[in-house]
N, C-alpha and C positions, 0 to 999 in steps of 0.2 A: 627097308626102303626109305629113302629121304622124301621129304615133302616136295611136291612139284612146284616149280617156279611160276608165280602168278604175274601175268602181264599187267603193268600199271597203266590203266586207262579207265575211262568212265564206264561204269556198269550201266548198261542200257535198261535192264529189267529193274523196274521200280522196287519190287519187293526184295529182290536180292541186294539192291543198293542200300536199302534201309537196314537190312539184317547186317550187312558188312559194316555199315556206319556204327550200329549199336555195339557190335563186338569190338571194333577198333577204338571206339570212344571209351569203353570201359578199360581197355588196355592202356591207353595213353593217360587216363586218369590215375590208374594204378602206378604208372611210371612216375607221374608228377608227385604223388604222395611219397614214393620211395626216394626220389631226389630230395624232397624236403627233410625227410628223417635222416637218411644216410649222409647227406652232404651239407646239412644245415643251410640249404639254399632257399631263397624266396622265389616261389614259383607262382605265376599268374597265368591261367589258361582259360581262354574263351573260345567256344565253338558254337557255330550256328549251322544247323542242319539245312538240307534242301527244303524242308518243310517249315523253315524259319522258326525253329525252336532253339532256344538259347541254353547252352550248357557251359558251366564255368567251374574253375577250381582256383582257390586262393590259399596259399600256405597259412596255417594257423598263426595268428599274431601279426600278419602282414597287413598293410594298408595299401589299397590299390592306387590311391592318389599319390601317396609317397613314392610308390614304385614308378609311376609315370613321371613324377618330378625327377627321380634319380635317372631315369632313362633319358630325359631331355638334357640333364646336366652332363651325363657321360657322352651322349651323342652330339651335344652342342646344337640341338634343334629346338624349335618351339612348336609344339603340336597344336597350340591354340591360336597362333597368330592369324592363320587364314580364316579360322572361324570367327575370331574377334573382328577382323576387317569386314567380313560379311554382315556381322551384327551391326557394325557402325554404319554401313551403307543402308541397311534396312531401317535403322533408326532415323537416318537423314531423310529417307523417302517418306517415312511416317510424319516427320516434322513438317515437311513441305506440304503434304496432303492436309495436315491439320491447319497450317497457315492459310491455305487456299480456302478451306471450308469456313474458317473464321471470317475471312474477307467477304465471301459470298453471303454469309449470314448478316454481316454488318451492312452490306449493300442493300439487302432486302429490308433493312431497318432504316434506310435513308442515309447511311454513312459511306465514306470512301467512294464518292461518285465523281470526284474531280478528274481522275485518271481515265474514266470511261469515255469512249467515243460515242458519237450519235447513234450508230448502229447498235452498240452495246447497250445503250440506254433504252432503245426501242425494244430490244430483246428482253431486257430486264422488266420493262413495263408489261410486255405480253405475258411473261411468266407470272408476274404479280397478279395480273387480271385473271389468269387461269386459276391460280391458287385461291384468289378471293371468291371466284365463282364456285369452286369446289367446297369451300368453307360454307358459303351461303346455302348450297344445296344440302349439305350435311345438316345445317341448322334447321332448315325447313323439314327435312326428314325426321329429325328428332322431335320437332314440334308436333308434326302429324302423329307420330307414334305415341307421344305422351297424351295428346288430345284424345286419340282413340281409346287409350287405356282409361283415361279419366271418364270418358263417356260411358264406358262399360261399368265402371264403378258406380257412377251416378244412377245408371239404369238399375243395377242390382239393389242399390239403396232405396230407390223409388218402389221397386217391387216389394221389398221388405216392409217399407212404410205402408204400402197399401194393404199388405197382409195383416199388419198390426192393427190398422184401422178396422178392417173387417172383423178381426178377433175381438177388439174392444166393443164394436157395435153388437156382435153376437152376445157378449157377456151382459151388456146393459139391457138387452132385450130378452134376457132369460126370465122365466117365471118368478124366481126368487128375488128379482129386482123390482117386481110390482107391475110389470107390463103384462097383465093377464086379465081375464074376465072376472067380474065380481060374482057374488052369490046369485044375483038376479040374472046372470047371463050377459050383463053389460060390460062396458070397459071402464076401468078405474081411471077417470080422466085426470084427476089431480096427481095421482101417482105417476101416470104416464107423462104428464107435463114436467113433473119434477125430475124424472129420470131422463127425459129428452133434454132438459136443460143441462143435467150433469154430463150427458153424452156430448152435447155441443161444446162444453168446456174442455172435455178430453180431446175433441177434434181440434180445437184451437191450440192446445198445448202440445199436440202430438208431433209438431214439427221439430221439437227438441228431443234429445235422447233422454228418455224418462224411465223410471222404475216405479211401478204402481203396486202399493201394498194395501190390500183390502182385508179387513178382519170382520167377518160376519158375526152379528150378535145373537140374541135368543130367538124366541118365536116371532111370528108375523113376517113382515117383509124384510126384516134385518136392518141393523144399523151399521153405518160406516163409522167405526171408531177412529180409524187412522188412514188418511189419504195423503200420501207424501210423495213428492216428485224430487228425484235426486239426479 
């Protein structure tokens, strides 16, 4: 029995349409290869499916641009003329837009004002006032933000400064610095005054960033061999 004749019309079922396309695509690709080998022909084949997938075949050793050039020469047509004209039109539009923008920028800088009418000048002045107001508002916002950040940093530094002062005060009032009762149960006044004076000096110098190196000596109250601020 012979194969039944198929009516050539669009296949409505999407799955069947895709299967048919795949089978016939492979068939036409095979025919293109056979033409290239058997007939020494240059074959260029381009297919785009309904799902917008590209399939192509080009004879080995052939150049697609040269094939298009040969087609234009044989047919006496120019495939790129229309596209070139559209590109030129688009280029001209871009040049006009660029010229207009340059003129507007120059006018906002005080140039090219002779050709403007009174109404145009008023509109330009209003635009400049609005732009200036926006710039000022942004500047004030930046100042407020930076001021707030700086205040937070200053507050943190003040807290660290206070903590360092308290730590230094606690160290100078420790027993091994001499601020303790003597053998008779009294207070060593001379040593207390001496260490209070040293603490006062530290308070006066603590407004700078300092590094305190203390080396404790032998027995007794201890000697300060090296007191260095860096």
